[in-house]
LODRENVEX-302404 format. One record per residue: residue in one letter; x, y, z of N, C-alpha, C in turn. Coordinates in pm, whole numbers, plus 50000, padded with zeros to 5 digits. Layout:
<pts>
AXYZXYZXYZ...
</pts>
This chain:
<pts>
M171716702041870171516692441970171086696742116T170016688942141169296695842266170646697742395Q170576707542474171816706942568171446704542690H170386696742732170196689242864170376674742829S170676667142956171016655342926170456643842819P171016637242757170296626042657169366616042719I170156611142841169806603542962168986611043033V167566605143015166416612643083166216604543235C165906590843203165546586943305166196572743293N166496566243449167056548443417167156544243533D166926532443523167016521843654166976509643582D166556498543699167256483343661166296478243564I165026484743521163936477743443163746482543304L163746498143350164126506843190164686517643198S165146521343064166016532343080165446539442957V165516555742980164946561642873166256572042837T165756573642674166856580042612166136589942521L166916602742505166016609342408167316612142272I166946611442186167736611142048167426622341956D168046631441898167686640941782169046644441735Q169596635441688170576628141555169966621841454L170046622541311169976616141236170236601541269A171796605341267172696592541267171916580641383E171696586541475171526576841597169686571341529F168806578841507167736572441472167716566541353E168936567141230168966556741171169646541241215A170586541341321171076528441382169496521941455L168646530341493167006526741532166816518741465K166946514341336165726510641236165576494341239P166496485541276165856474741290164866471741415A165416474441509164596478541655163896483741644W163546496741612162316502741544161286495641461D162046489241364160436481441284160236465741358A161156461941408160586450141526159716453641602L160016466341676158616470941776157526472941681Y157326477541602156246482741482155516470341430M156266460441419155796446241406154876443441547R155256442041671155146437441788153446444641825D153206458541754152786469541823151526467341725P150246461541811149316461841755148396475841721D149046483341772148456497541764149196507041689A150116499541610151116510041510150006510341376H150676522941336150246526941211150876533641122I150426537240974151586538840819152416548840909F151956557040998152206574241013153236573441160L153626562541131154696558641289155766547841189D155716546841056156806539640973158196546440968W159306538141005160426547240989161076552040865A160696548340764160796553640639160216566940631L159156568140692158666581340658158936589640756L159026586540900160016596640981161336600140957R161946592340906163496594340865163346607040808R162306606540673162696614640579162386631340621A160906627540716160366643740746161616647540890F162436636940938163756642641025164816647040957E164876641440858166386648440741165986664540679D164236664040645164016674940602163676686340694N163836680240834163106692640944164246692141036P165786694241035166516694341150166346704441253A166506697741390166336705041490165006710341520R164076697341494162546703641505161896690041573W162756681641599162486668841618163186660941770S162666652641794163256641341900162396629641879V163126621941975162746607141989162916600442113M161596600442212162096595742341162096579242308V163316572142359162986560842347163406553042481L162686541142467162286532642616162926519142585R164136515242662164416499042682164546493842741G163936479842731163846473342910164086456842840G163246448442928163316435042919164826430842939P164656415042893166216410242933167426413542868D167046415142699167796423442652168056438442601R167296445342707167336457642686167016460742555G166016456142514165686460442347164756472442419L164466478642234163546490042241162076484642268I161426491642349159956484942362159286498042369A159386511042372158806522742307159316532042275A158736542442189159256552242118158546560642092L158406578142139157606586742140158406594742034P157916596741915158526609641813157806621941814L158586631041850158036646941866158556655441770K157936664041754158076676941688158046690441797Y158786698841742159196711241796158516721841751R157996733141822157356747941751157726753641876I157836768841836157936778641921157136789841937H156796789242096155486798442134156196812242202W155556821042178155976836342244154846838342340S155206841842484154496844642593154616857842635P153736867742590153736879842613153566880242761S153046874642855153096877442985154126873943059K155006866943029156536865643046157576868642998A157406874642868158356880442733159606872942736E158856858542682159966847642677159606840242555L160196834542523159996821342396160186808942496Q159096802442446158786784642532158286778242379T158746762542429159146755042373157176746642385E157126742842239155816734942252156286724142195L155376711342206156156697442186154316692442123A154526683242012153536678041939154376664641891A153146660241797153566646341726154316648941617A155596639341584156696638841493155916638441364S154566630841371154126626641241153276643041170D153336649541268152806665341213153676667641080L155356664441130156046669141019155966662540856T155406647240896154976639440789153956643240705G152986650440726151656652140685150536641540717G150656636340826150276622940841148786625440929L148186618640869146706620340911146396615241075Y147026605641155147106603041281148476605041332S148446605641481149696603641566149666594541680G150546593441739150596582641839152176578541881L152206568941935153716561441961153776547841945L154796545041941155096530541973155166521742079C154766509942087154826504742254154806490442246D155766482342283155356468342318154266467442421P153006458542381151786458742497152356449542621E153406441042575154106430742736154306445942843Y155086456242769155396464642862154576475842897E153506478842862152966491542805152716498142914A151706491443022151606498143153152756507643178R154066502743255155396506543297155766516343187A155596515143075156406522043004155786534742961L154476538243010153716546442988154046556043129T154046550643215154596556543327155756564843318R156676555143273157936559743277158226572343154L157236571543066157466583842968156816596643039V155906592443075155226605443135156496611443255G157126603443339157936609243444159186614343342A159876609843249160786613943199160396626343108L159606626843049158756640642977158706654443098G158536648843242158546660443314159986662243342H161006656343284162386667943313162636672343166M161896672943081162146682442996161616696842950P161776704542843161616716242896160276717642800W159456725042823157966727042729157156730442832I155946735842763155016743542814153116735442769T153756729942631152226723742624153136713342531L152316698942554152506688242438151146686242396S151046678642262149836675442218149826664742121L149106655042111148896640942026147666644641943K147746647641814146386650541787145886638841674Y144326636141673143966627541600144776614941586C144726608241724145176599141785144516586541758P144376574241714143656563541684144116552241801Q145056553841879145356546941993144706549942136V143126552342135142386560842222142606554342383T142976540842392143126538342526144486540342588R145346539742517146616546442529147016561442544I146316566642467145766582842506145036584442671A144326579342677143486576442800144136575742912H145416564742907146276562143024147246569443038L147596576242928148716589942932147866600542995K147116604042963146046616443020145936610543193E145726601843216145736597743372147166602443428H148206598843343149666602043415149776615243449F149656619143322150026632543325149426639743427E147956638843460147306643643602147926641443720K148316629143710149236622043822150266635443878A151086635443773152006645643756151816657943785G150526662443796150216678943814150036687743738C149886681643586149816692143461148316688543395N147626698243352146626698443310146496689043134A145916679543200145766670643056144096671842993D143926670142861142346667942815142406655542693A141706647442684142016641342611140646638542545D139986645342522138766650642469139016645442302A138056641442226138206637242111137856648842011G137906661442067137946675341984137396686242030R137556698541990137426712242081136006711442059S134746705641987133566710041956132886696041927R131546697541935130676689141876130946689241750S131316694541654130936695941495132466690041507D133596699241568134976692241513135486678041609R134636672341683134346661141731134176649241610K133226653241523132006647341413133226645341294K133706657941268134316657441105135916654141125R136366656041265137766655241256138446642941337T137486637541433138406629541492137646611641465T136636610341355136096600641328136786593041210S137316584541166137576579041017136676569840994K136386566240864135386554940807136786544240777G136296530940768136736519540703136166507240672I136616499440609135726492540551136386474440547I136266468040628136736455440624136426447340454L137416441940479137906434940303137356424540300P136786415340226136846400440192137826399840112E138146387740093138996379340022139476377339900T138006383839870137956381939682137186399739655L137596400539535137026412639482135456409839426S135356396139420133666394839338132886394539470D133526389439581132336389439744132366403639767F133156412639723133346428039807132296434739715I132006430539570131476440539424129666434539488G129856415939500128826415039519127636416239665N128146418539728127546419839898128076434739935Q129296444039940129426455839971129146465739904V128416466139792128256476639730126946475339627Q126456490639622125446490539582125136487639451P124076483339398123876471239256123886479139129D123916495539156123866505239027125436507939017Q125986509739150127226516739164128226502539105A128046489239170128686480139116128576476138956K127496475438920127356474138773128066487938691D127976500038750128996512438671130396506338667Y130686503838819132086498938821133146487538719R131996475738715132356466438578132406472038492I131426477838410131426483738296132446493338248W132726503538343133966512838365135176502938338R135676493738412136876481738422136776478538277A135986473938259135676462238133135676472138004T135466483937977135766493637886136796505737900L137516503337951138286515438001139456514237894S140176503037854140666502237738140596504737612Q139056504537584138586510337469138606522137428W138716529137557138556541937509139746551437445K139496559037369140816569337338141256578537442S140106589237458140126601737513140406597037665Q140116587637723139636586337885140436575737890W141656578437987142366564638069142916567038200L143816554738243143836554538359145406551338365S146206558438462147646553038543147736552338622V148706546638706149146544638856150496550038867S150766560538937152246563838955153376558439003D154266557838863155436548838946156656558038958K157616553138970159406559438973159146564538840K158986559738739159286565538621158056576538565S157106577038624156146586238602156096598738684F156036595338845156016604038927156156618738906D157676620938864157976639038832156446640538742G156446635338627155596639538561153816643838582D153816631538660152566632138719152256644138822M153346645338868153126655139001152756668938902T153636667438824153826683738732152066683938673A151496672638599150156673638545149626671938644L149576670738788148066671938885148436688238954R149686694038919149496708438969148926714838886G149236715038732148726716838627147056721238625M146716706838694145106705838655144436714138773L145366715938880144536722439032144936737038970D146126739838911145856751438877145186757038739G144956750538673143696753938582142436755138651K142206749538703140706753238863140906761238949N141816764838937142216775639044141976773239194D142296761839209142196752439346143396755239460A143916766639486145016770239585145196759139660R144036754839753143966748139855144596735139856Q144056726739737144476712739713145666714039692K146246726239571147606723239575148496726039673A148406735539741148916737439869148826721239976K148106717139951148086703540002148816690039929L148816692139826149836684339752151106691439778E151916701639762153046702339789153346699239926A152606701040033153216697340133152966683640201A152696675040106152646662640094153616653340031L154306663239934155166655439832156386652639913P157006655140017158036644740131157586628240110L156216629540193155616619740182155146610940117L154996614239998154546604439863155746601439825E156886609439790158266609639754158906592139832T158756599739969159046586040036158696571740026A156956572440023156046561840022156506553239857L156906563939785157156558339624158506546339642Q159156554939733160596544739709160506536339836T159906532939892159596520939999158606511939909G157896515939827156666506039763155516508539848R155436519339900153846520540015153056533339914L153476535839803152266547439742151566538639661Y150316539739646149386540739557148736551539511L148876557339386148396570739348147616568239199P146366561939154145596557239023145176573739019I145646575638885145176590338803144166587638700A142826590838663142146595138566142626604238499W142776602038329143306613838222142016614238126N142156624938066140996629037988142096634837886E142326626637768143416633037684144886630037747T145056643737722146936646437848146696652037945K145536653737995145446660038132144756651938228P145166651838376144476645938445143016650038476S142056643438529141026647838563140506643538706G141546636538803141316630738941142396623639008A142556624639098143636612839143143336608739278I143556601939346143976598139514144546588939543V145136594939657146856589239700146336585839840H146866569039811147196557939902148336556339981L148526549640094149576545340140149426532940189H150316520040156149896510640190150866502940293D150036497240411150746492840517150716474840556P152076469740449152056455440481151806446540593V152356455940696152286447840882150616447240902Q150226460240912148986461240979147836456540836G147726453640731147206447740601146286461140607T146916472240567145936485240559146136491440463L145326498840351145426508740242144836518540330T145336532140342145036544740364145176554440281R143816558140279143736570040185143926585740241V144896592040210145426600940238145416616340191L144826616240072144336627340018143966629239873D142656633839834142056634339707142106644239627L142806641639520143386653439461141976652139318M140416658339333139646661039276138986676239280P139336678439123138186694739123136756695139168S136656706939219135006708439275134056699039174E134506703539073133446701238973133166685738878V134276677938970134696664338877133206658338897D133286646538813132276640538769131996634038934P130886631339037130806618939095131056606239106A131006603838978131126590338958132286583638947L133576598638882134826594638882135406588939038V134876596239140135136594539273135036581339343Q133766577439288133276565439302134236555639260R134416553439095135236541939060136986541439110L137196557939139138346554539165138746550339343S137706549339407137406542839552137466530639518L136556524039424136246513039430137256506339364L138396515039280139516508539198140366502539319A140526514039416141476514439508141506502639615I139976500239625139736489339722140296473539647E139816476039499140146462339426141866457839458H142606471839449144206467339468144256465339595A143436468939712143526468039867143516450239866I142316446939811142026432939821143226423739758G143776431539643144746419439535146206420639637L146306430239681147136432239795147576423839987D146066415339952146046409640118145686417840188C145196431640171145026436940279143846437340362V143306440540498142026432040577141216446440546F141946458240570141126470040574141356482840494Y140346487640445140486502740375140356512840460D141176521240507141316531240578140756540940489C139436550140496138946560540441139746573840480G139826573540588140936585940647139896600640675R140206605440751139506613440789139396624440642V139986629640552139706637540467138656631240373S138506620140359137556615940263136486604340296S135946608640410134966599440441133546603540399N133326611240297132146612640226132116603440123S133596600140086133416590539935133606578639952V133086575040102132486559840106131186552940052I131676545139947130076538939915130096527839934A130896516139997130656508040019130076503440198T129316491140222129326485840388129736473440398P129656471340535129776477140625130546488340629V130286502540697131156507840732131806509440898Q133196505040885133356506841058134076523041091R133556527041208133956544741235135136536741350E136196545041305137506542741407137766557841462K137536556341589137526567241688139016577141674S139246583841708140586591741728140546600341889A141796603141958141136610842035142756623042037T142496629542081143606643542064143806648142216L145136642642265145596646742407146416660542382M145866666842517146586677842516146906680842623V147996684142646148626685242789149376701042811R149006709442923149126718942939150236723543072R151116731343098152046730643266152566743843247T152806749643347153396761943360154776760443485P155466752743417156886752943551157106764543590E157586769543707158456779443750159876780043694D160396769543692161826769643649161896772243528P162446784343439162526786943311163296778643219S164196769343292164946762043227164316748643148L162686750043204161606736243202160676743543093R160866757543019159796765142931160546765242814F161866761142796162666765742661163736754142629D163736749342519164586739042498165726744842409P166886743942437168166748542400168016743742220L167426728242197167176726142065166386732141971C165316743942040164776752241941165316765841901T167046767941935167486781841912167366784141779G167646774141699167226782041557165536786341537L164796778541595163686783141556163496795941619A164126800641736163816811841837164306822241766L165466822441682166376832441585165366835341513D164896827541449163936830441316162666838041373R162476834241546161356846741549161506858241611L163196855941657163966868841675163606875841571Q163956874741418164406877241305162816887841267S161726876241261160586883441276159916896841355F160476895141495160086907541570160786917441475L161986918841462162826928641415162086930541292E161736925341200161136929041093159856930941116T159356932141195157596941141183157796953641309D159416953741365159506967741433159146962841600E159096949341655158386946541789159606947641874K160066959541923161356957641979161496957842084T160056958642178160306951542338160396934542306A159706930742238159576912642192161376910042179A161736915542116163226913842032163966917842106L164066923142188165146925842305164826917342413A163626911742463163296904342563164006888942472A163436887642390164216873342321165546871042315C166406886442313167526884042302168196883142432K167426888142503168356886042658167836872042713Q167136864342642166716851142720167616842342649L168216846742487168926838442421170416838742475A170616849642505172226854542574172256849742657Q171366848842795171466837842921171556821742877L170666819742792170916804442721172396800342729L172846810842636174246803842525175496809242660K175256815242775176376817742831176386811642964A174846802242944174896790643044176126778143015
</pts>
């Protein structure tokens, strides 16, 4: 637990509390879900269940800044954060860096929850409360809440921080990493196939769907609780067989996200098979509140038939329409696979805030002590004696305080 006061800021209108214990976050669930319903900028990677799993798997690497207010002092904003350690050679000390807690889930997007009725005041109070916490950098990467990020940037600058809300570090980065593509969905599949898909692709999909049950060697499944473990083993084997270490690493990193989504009924994972081996799959998350199906991971060998990618994409869109979704989010990872029109471009912004507080107690958070000991061990293993001694001195001073 952090050693600084959990009550960060308080007044007659808004109170700000920092929580970093799993039981405290679990107690927030009803209020969190209600706030999610009220926030038009909420997205699936701010879902309570996904964050809870990430917090359970990564103790002492997270906290949530909670704002309460209104007549009933209810939850009106929440900023989930992830912690990491930075070693500063110039100051010879360990320092705390903050990022979006959605990084712990493998999420595509970052952000915060906020009641629109209180947003202007809440963002001001959030930045003020963050000023009392120990950190040197704060980043919210790929946040689709572009207006909210712009306002946060202004508040941080007024507080004397160096803040940047550019869409990316370079032109190529902005184009590749900060714009998602999505498709607004009609009410029926026939409307979609007839009006938003190229005739040759629509014909191919109709034939594929109609004849799929007739094929003995090629078949389709959708992962569920009974098949999930076996599906994961088969997909790992597919990637091993294609020597695709990069996609396999992405799958391993995403497993907690997939498992939680499966348990909460949010996972849609269609898998194409050839005999007993998978030939490709696409991972999706369903958000019934926002009415979206979000594509989060393509598991496709490099030599896969492009037609299979198109077919599984259209299959997912068919599923989304069946769920009464209004939007199919292709995500950053799969924008090249969009085969329907019209395409809606969704921009994201990356907020990066830097500061250099003179007070050393505002540069390192005691919550990161475990991470600091891991870094100290790495210094000893690599025979970095000077850095190890400086880190020991810093931690000794902290623990004696």
